[in-house]
C-alpha positions, 0 to 999 in steps of 0.5 A: 254251021247251022244249029237246030231250032230250040226244043224248049216248048214255048206256048203262047202264054209263056212267050207273052210273059217273056215278051213282057219281061223284056219290055220292062227293059225297054225304058231307060229310066226303068233300066237305071232304076234296076241298076240303082237297085243292084246296090241294095234296097232304096227309098223312092225318094233316093231312087228319084234323086239317083236317076234324076226324075220325079218321085211320082215318075219313079213310083210309076216305073216301080209299080210296073216293075213290081207287077212284073215281079222284078222288084219288091216293096217294103213299107216303113211308115210313109216311106216305101223301099224297093229292092230287086226281087231276086238274083235272077233280075240282077243276072239278067241286067248284068248279062244285057249290060255285058252284051251291049258293052261287048265290042 
């Protein structure tokens, strides 16, 4: 049975922002960072060790995720700690994971 096309108005700007959001999930290291942050706030050093990449590469990925408002940062002296921006990010991740694990 065919469904009607969505009536959600999707202007070019909104479509572009949504595409950017999903592009953030197009890199395995960024996805692994988001997965690690599901457990709560972590330092860059802890995240780098958890996923097995350099601190500099970790910071680079986190900067991009922060620009997309998927994570937020908190500084404590010289250490920077990251956490997911809100529950929407966790839900989006979990839904995607559920989809790829579904057989």
